[in-house]
C-alpha positions in Angstrom: 22.8 -32.5 37.7 23.7 -33.3 33.8 27.1 -32.5 33.0 27.1 -32.1 29.4 26.3 -28.9 28.5 26.0 -27.2 25.0 29.3 -25.7 24.5 28.6 -23.8 21.2 25.1 -22.7 20.2 24.2 -22.1 16.7 21.8 -18.6 16.7 20.8 -19.9 13.2 19.2 -23.2 14.3 17.4 -21.3 16.8 13.6 -20.6 16.5 13.3 -17.2 18.2 9.4 -16.5 19.5 7.9 -13.6 18.2 8.3 -12.1 21.8 12.1 -11.8 21.2 12.1 -10.9 17.5 10.1 -8.2 18.7 12.4 -7.0 21.4 15.3 -7.4 18.9 13.6 -5.4 16.0 13.0 -2.6 18.9 16.4 -2.5 19.7 17.5 -2.3 16.0 15.3 0.2 14.6 16.8 2.8 17.9 19.8 2.0 16.2 18.6 3.1 13.3 16.8 6.6 14.1 20.0 7.1 16.5 22.1 7.1 13.4 20.1 8.7 10.8 19.4 11.6 13.1 22.1 13.8 12.2 20.4 13.4 8.2 17.1 14.1 9.4 18.6 17.5 11.7 20.3 18.6 8.6 17.8 18.2 5.8 15.2 20.4 8.4 18.0 23.0 9.4 18.7 23.5 5.8 14.9 23.9 4.9 14.5 26.7 7.1 17.5 28.4 6.6 15.8 30.5 3.5 13.6 29.8 0.7 16.7 28.7 -1.5 17.6 26.1 1.3 13.7 25.0 1.4 14.3 25.0 -2.2 17.5 22.5 -1.7 16.2 20.5 0.6 13.1 19.8 -1.7 15.9 19.2 -4.4 17.3 16.6 -2.2 14.0 14.7 -1.3 13.4 14.3 -4.7 16.1 11.8 -5.2 14.6 8.5 -5.0 17.6 7.1 -3.2 16.6 10.1 -0.4 13.1 8.6 0.0 14.2 5.3 0.2 15.8 6.5 3.1 13.5 8.4 4.4 10.8 5.7 3.8 13.6 3.6 6.2 13.4 6.1 8.7 9.8 6.4 9.0 9.3 2.2 9.5 11.7 2.3 12.1 10.2 4.9 13.5 6.8 3.8 13.4 7.8 0.4 14.8 9.9 1.3 17.7 7.0 3.8 18.6 4.7 0.9 18.5 7.1 -1.9 20.2 7.3 1.2 22.7 3.9 1.3 23.2 4.1 -2.9 23.9 6.6 -2.3 26.4 4.7 0.2 28.4 2.0 -1.6 28.8 3.9 -4.8 29.8 5.7 -3.0 32.5 2.4 -1.8 33.6 1.2 -5.5 33.9 -0.4 -6.6 30.9 0.7 -9.0 28.4 3.1 -10.2 30.7 2.4 -14.4 29.8 3.9 -16.3 26.9 0.8 -16.7 25.2 -0.1 -13.0 25.5 3.5 -11.2 24.9 3.6 -13.5 21.8 0.5 -12.1 20.3 1.1 -8.6 21.3 4.7 -8.8 19.3 2.2 -10.1 16.7 0.3 -7.7 16.6 2.8 -4.9 16.8 4.8 -6.5 14.2 1.3 -6.8 11.7 0.7 -3.0 12.7 4.4 -2.1 11.6 4.1 -3.4 8.4 0.6 -1.3 7.7 2.3 2.1 9.3 5.6 0.7 7.0 2.8 0.7 3.5 1.1 3.8 4.4 4.5 5.7 5.2 5.6 4.5 1.5 2.6 5.5 -0.1 2.6 8.9 1.5 6.0 9.6 -0.1 5.8 8.3 -3.3 
């Protein structure tokens, strides 16, 4: 048995496989959605309160910073949805091997980029 064990692992020097990156991004996108859900509920509540509230929500949404934030939320939602479907398929017994897991991770990341671009085009 080797007695020379690493004392400190530097994460910046490690190369993560695509499946690890996909899993980390799935968690990050979930946190982004959790943090921003209050803003979305507030904006939705204002828009449904009255015609004046709807006009106010439109005025808030006209701000480029708000559009960028909404784009980020939509991007996080799209990726979280795709990665969640990937995790469900893995729970069902598919794509559990290293090669197929990495391929499905790459595909979900690529599809999330496509969805992100489509969301950006839709917002602007």
